[in-house]
MARFI-749520 format. One line per 5 residues: number of its first residue (from 1); for each residue x, y, z of C-alpha. Coordinates in steps of 0.001 Angstrom, whole numbers, m for minus. Example, Ala and Ser with C-alpha at 12.3 -4.5 7.8 and 13.67 -1.06 7.14 Angstrom:
2
1) 12300:m4500:7800; 13670:m1060:7140
END
This chain:
480
1) 0:0:0; 2861:2403:835; 4287:1811:m2638; 953:2734:m4197; 693:5909:m2120
6) 4116:6965:m3407; 3308:6177:m7049; 4063:9146:m9306; 2847:9992:m12793; 5279:11160:m15410
11) 4905:14636:m16867; 4290:13033:m20269; 1463:10839:m18893; m253:13755:m17153; m77:15917:m20280
16) m1218:13109:m22579; m4225:12254:m20395; m5256:15900:m20230; m5046:16322:m23998; m6932:13081:m24703
21) m9706:13807:m22195; m12610:16264:m22387; m11500:19445:m24134; m11600:22892:m22593; m11504:26049:m24709
26) m7996:27541:m25089; m8936:31218:m25046; m6783:32791:m22294; m3818:35089:m23038; m1071:36228:m20638
31) m3084:39381:m19989; m6213:37340:m19256; m4261:35074:m16882; m2840:38114:m15067; m6371:39460:m14789
36) m7592:36114:m13440; m4830:36237:m10829; m5746:39796:m9846; m9420:38916:m9917; m8745:36162:m7398
41) m6339:38138:m5224; m7729:41640:m4754; m10798:41205:m2609; m11554:40526:1014; m7854:40170:1836
46) m7358:43911:1420; m10944:45115:1895; m11814:43047:4997; m9077:40882:6539; m6504:43694:6544
51) m8633:45523:9118; m9247:42426:11237; m5559:41487:11232; m4484:45038:12116; m6923:45248:15021
56) m6320:41788:16474; m2724:40858:15615; m387:43449:14122; m1462:47059:14556; m20:49295:11800
61) 2551:46550:11141; m125:44897:8994; 1942:46297:6101; 4881:44205:7308; 2604:41164:7574
66) 1591:41668:3944; 5260:41827:2936; 6156:38664:4888; 3261:36843:3234; 4349:38226:m142
71) 7864:36828:300; 6543:33334:1022; 4029:33619:m1768; 6642:34957:m4177; 8919:31984:m3561
76) 5987:29640:m4174; 4917:31612:m7260; 8316:31160:m8910; 8097:27412:m8241; 4556:27362:m9608
81) 5785:29091:m12762; 8326:26338:m13494; 5845:23520:m12915; 2980:25264:m14736; 5183:25686:m17814
86) 6248:22015:m17614; 2784:20607:m16856; 241:22961:m18493; m2910:21161:m17369; m5870:21818:m15094
91) m5158:20891:m11488; m2291:23218:m10499; m576:22048:m7283; m2473:18741:m7280; m1149:17753:m10723
96) 2361:18981:m9911; 2455:16998:m6670; 1264:13821:m8425; 4299:14104:m10707; 6736:14712:m7850
101) 5674:13400:m4439; 3202:10651:m5313; m490:9885:m5151; m922:10050:m1379; 525:13546:m1073
106) m1275:14592:m4266; m4591:13550:m2724; m3764:15522:434; m2890:18609:m1629; m5905:18237:m3932
111) m8273:17781:m1019; m6848:20832:735; m6994:22850:m2481; m10694:22022:m2413; m10805:23466:1089
116) m8924:26514:m170; m11138:27299:m3148; m14536:26568:m1631; m13668:28297:1635; m12163:31195:m304
121) m15402:31701:m2222; m17341:31475:1046; m14950:33786:2930; m15101:36516:328; m18880:36122:12
126) m19173:36925:3727; m17011:40032:3262; m19080:40968:189; m22210:40692:2299; m20752:43075:4891
131) m20095:45786:2323; m23472:45331:613; m25280:45665:3940; m23242:48793:4704; m24229:50392:1361
136) m27888:49445:1780; m27966:50980:5255; m26375:54129:3862; m29354:54563:1527; m31892:53718:4237
141) m32495:50011:3602; m32167:47858:6718; m32300:44078:6341; m33267:41808:9279; m30109:40983:11228
146) m31109:37322:11442; m30721:37034:7659; m27475:38956:7166; m25264:37369:9836; m23675:33980:10371
151) m25504:31639:12773; m22074:30469:14000; m19530:32797:15575; m16109:32652:17197; m16267:32533:20990
156) m13646:32623:23753; m10447:30663:23094; m11396:30169:19424; m14458:28038:20142; m17526:28117:17879
161) m20738:29475:19388; m24297:30114:18183; m25082:33762:17427; m28862:33555:17155; m28858:34511:13466
166) m30437:32232:10851; m28343:32621:7680; m26192:35160:5873; m28520:35345:2884; m26647:37957:762
171) m23545:35748:893; m25540:32731:m261; m27193:34598:m3133; m23962:36017:m4600; m22364:32556:m4636
176) m25372:31102:m6464; m25358:33899:m9074; m21644:33566:m9820; m21834:29779:m9966; m24247:30185:m12871
181) m21773:32453:m14704; m18989:29882:m14278; m21387:27204:m15486; m22033:28905:m18835; m18424:29456:m19897
186) m14788:30415:m19310; m14939:33172:m21927; m17903:34860:m20205; m16253:34462:m16799; m12965:35934:m18045
191) m14642:38914:m19720; m16680:39766:m16635; m13580:39382:m14485; m11563:41735:m16725; m14155:44474:m16301
196) m14288:44036:m12526; m10476:44002:m12196; m10151:47337:m14005; m12816:48902:m11773; m11462:47647:m8454
201) m7827:48529:m9230; m8936:52042:m10207; m10916:52379:m6955; m7993:51183:m4823; m5642:53659:m6507
206) m8214:56432:m5967; m8524:55483:m2259; m4748:55558:m1838; m4268:58885:m3620; m7163:60592:m1812
211) m6410:59064:1598; m2729:60051:1733; m3665:63640:2583; m5617:62460:5649; m2945:60261:7192
216) m2137:61087:10806; 1279:59575:11485; 356:59338:15180; m1883:56422:14159; 1247:54555:13070
221) 2854:54798:16512; 3747:52342:17792; 4230:50696:14424; 4387:47277:16062; 2468:47293:19378
226) 4081:45309:22191; 2980:41738:22603; m100:41470:24820; 1206:38423:26688; m376:35951:24283
231) 1263:34469:21202; m108:36014:18036; m1465:39154:19712; 874:41954:18555; 4657:41902:18644
236) 6577:39744:16170; 4388:36730:16833; 1409:38904:15926; 3022:39924:12637; 3741:36303:11729
241) 229:35239:12742; m1154:38087:10664; 1003:37047:7713; m285:33483:7986; m3905:34660:8038
246) m3643:37160:5187; m1670:34669:3115; m5198:33948:1950; m5064:37252:72; m2332:35951:m2227
251) m3794:32651:m3375; m5159:34052:m6621; m2171:33132:m8750; m3040:29487:m8110; m6218:30091:m10105
256) m4108:31266:m13051; m2181:27986:m12842; m5395:25992:m12511; m6680:27407:m15816; m3455:26513:m17682
261) m5349:24016:m19837; m7398:26931:m21182; m4364:29134:m21977; m3427:29825:m25594; 314:29407:m24929
266) 595:27992:m21400; 4393:27542:m21386; 4836:31290:m21876; 1641:32874:m20620; 1095:31087:m17297
271) 4437:32136:m15717; 3848:35722:m16870; 317:35729:m15439; 1405:34244:m12104; 4302:36611:m11418
276) 2637:39769:m12774; m479:39244:m10645; 1612:38747:m7501; 3738:41870:m7998; 800:44167:m8797
281) m1341:42928:m5924; 1486:43226:m3360; 2050:46906:m4214; m1675:47648:m3913; m2068:45670:m650
286) 781:47381:1172; m147:50876:m18; m3820:50520:900; m3091:48994:4318; m633:51815:5104
291) m3139:54510:4152; m6021:52836:5991; m4119:52432:9283; m2882:56022:8931; m6387:57436:8521
296) m7867:55891:11698; m6501:54088:14790; m6001:50420:13972; m8260:49244:16810; m11273:50712:14967
301) m10777:48493:11913; m12076:45174:13263; m15280:45464:11216; m16643:43872:8007; m15932:47083:6028
306) m12717:48715:7380; m12147:50901:4298; m15606:52372:4864; m14708:53136:8503; m11535:54931:7397
311) m13486:57085:4954; m16397:57770:7310; m13921:59196:9840; m13136:62063:7464; m16154:64148:6345
316) m14104:65624:3506; m13983:62172:1913; m17695:61403:2098; m17847:61749:m1697; m15448:58816:m1966
321) m17253:56548:489; m19845:55119:m1870; m17461:54584:m4841; m14947:52750:m2616; m17647:50566:m1104
326) m18973:49741:m4564; m15407:49088:m5714; m14935:46719:m2781; m18142:44916:m3685; m17056:44582:m7317
331) m13590:43479:m6228; m14890:40768:m3972; m17370:39674:m6632; m14470:38890:m8972; m12664:36924:m6238
336) m15726:34771:m5622; m16094:34268:m9370; m12484:33148:m9798; m12630:30833:m6769; m15699:29102:m8168
341) m13940:28963:m11536; m10793:27332:m10159; m12170:24591:m7906; m13992:22537:m10583; m10693:22240:m12490
346) m9145:20611:m9398; m12047:18163:m9196; m11693:17546:m12928; m8003:16660:m12617; m8637:14331:m9666
351) m11498:12612:m11511; m9264:12204:m14579; m6855:10246:m12371; m9674:8060:m11020; m9520:9477:m7488
356) m13004:11017:m7742; m16099:9839:m9664; m15852:10299:m13472; m18921:12561:m13504; m16719:15340:m12109
361) m14615:15227:m15283; m17555:15735:m17611; m17565:18836:m19772; m20821:20472:m20833; m21434:19773:m24567
366) m22458:23376:m25243; m20569:25498:m22719; m17352:23396:m22551; m17113:23799:m18789; m16875:21134:m16032
371) m20521:21792:m15211; m21203:19095:m12608; m18084:19983:m10640; m19059:23664:m10890; m22519:23023:m9440
376) m21077:20995:m6547; m18506:23716:m5806; m21156:26443:m5796; m23558:24472:m3611; m20948:23756:m915
381) m19576:27321:m971; m23100:28772:m661; m23922:26641:2375; m20638:27465:4125; m20955:31195:3337
386) m24403:31237:4885; m23260:29638:8144; m19729:30695:9162; m18073:34087:9940; m15156:35492:7971
391) m12431:35026:10607; m12988:31257:10918; m13109:30820:7142; m10024:32965:6486; m7871:30841:8805
396) m9022:27614:7141; m8197:28921:3676; m4719:30049:4735; m3601:26739:6195; m4780:24804:3145
401) m2897:26968:659; 246:27196:2816; 535:23403:2822; m140:23216:m919; 2557:25819:m1593
406) 4988:23880:599; 4430:20771:m1536; 4920:22720:m4777; 8232:24210:m3606; 9478:20762:m2609
411) 8198:19300:m5869; 10447:21477:m8023; 13543:20066:m6315; 12250:16505:m6646; 11628:16881:m10392
416) 15064:18418:m10888; 16459:15104:m9560; 13991:12590:m11037; 13393:14215:m14447; 16468:16365:m15110
421) 16139:16168:m18916; 12488:17245:m19135; 12041:20537:m21006; 11582:23508:m18673; 10371:26617:m20538
426) 10763:28523:m17262; 13339:27643:m14595; 13431:28667:m10937; 16616:30701:m10384; 18969:29278:m7729
431) 16489:26428:m7238; 18053:24772:m4150; 17987:28080:m2253; 14679:29403:m3615; 12735:26159:m3156
436) 14144:25439:305; 13320:28970:1426; 9797:28559:21; 9294:25351:2001; 10598:26906:5228
441) 8560:30122:4950; 5272:28518:3865; 5483:25630:6318; 6748:27887:9101; 3806:30272:8789
446) 1337:27431:9406; 2620:27160:12986; 1509:30705:13716; m2126:29962:12915; m4473:29340:15873
451) m4568:25804:17279; m8239:25350:16398; m7351:25883:12735; m5080:22832:12923; m7843:20852:14591
456) m10249:21677:11764; m7545:20813:9216; m7062:17398:10846; m10817:16779:10731; m11003:17856:7073
461) m7993:15689:6182; m9470:12674:7995; m12696:13066:6003; m10656:13328:2812; m8591:10213:3410
466) m11727:8292:4353; m13098:9168:896; m9759:8245:m656; m9733:4865:1094; m13351:4133:142
471) m13139:5275:m3476; m9956:6899:m4745; m7458:4203:m3774; m9465:1455:m5455; m10303:3425:m8619
476) m6959:5138:m9171; m5683:4896:m12730; m2290:3964:m11303; m3732:567:m10398; m5409:m149:m13741
END
């Protein structure tokens, strides 16, 4: 059994199976892939979680937390670029891990990528709901609190408690609407995403330019508040905890890799899309977080719409309040869209290998999308978005992607040893140093996440391996 768990697929086999299976439309350029990355990255990470992290973990040093996360993500992104150019198929880290570390680790990564994408869609949907409610209240529309809040909340010592609410209905509805768009086609999804990316980047730049004049540098002192006597609450441990949580904000480039099978020239375009999206988003994240924490004291930002709080504190910027809130809503809409777009491609790759039922590999005869996998993704994300709060979901997403990135960084080194002669259109510079640093940073950050996040990961992983034992192990194409 151990031998089977360590069974790897060659790069040639993975590529051949993808090309001989159900066809996806190759319509994405480097610009479209960059836009997909930005569409997935610029959302609740900067519009919601930045405020929560600043208030609870880092203070104004949230900018440093973004940079620490960017370093780890950048190392992983370079590794992704090499593997995406070598293995230009749907599946991203799952497919790369199958070629490097074997089926057992590939299942673990694929299952946790599922956690990442579905929880990401749900997390951002909750943040989207917060901004929508804020805008509606601004124009005099007040929705019943029981239908706009999560019925589950985070209690003392990270326990889950009932809040008395029934369901976060706006979050559920936006997931359902965007699932339908992903169902009808990649071209439609990409076009809508392009429009939303342009709008939200313009709004963020406008917020930064307008907000600079209202920065009070006293709000930045102390830049890194002293530790409160508890690990992860300010001080350096707070910065590292914050970096681990907002790592979630950088996962979008994985979506660009996941759609490699729909790229016109994946060997060239996917690495460009991955790296460009990461660089652009990092600059915007750090600048917006710096301006936001300079406009108001950081302890006022632990709210669903921190950018709105920063603007509301300055009457001179009331004209900008509504555009920024709408920009945040549009921005988070594109993140939800791209998360729902990416997950079905993971399911599709796993079904192609026999680890999940073949129905998940089916492509719609008219729309050329993995329609069954899309519907399942949307249904699960909608249920989770309606039940859980954003802080619980954000932590779950971060640990899943950190572990996936760790496997990808290690995988590059493994393939350099096992398949040294395979063509590499893009190569990681100084691979031993870059990949090892990626493993250490990504894996190290997981240990700064709250203990309950690890407990939920263990439960999720146990469920996953139970499914693998009952179905995937016996139906794997490696044993046919």
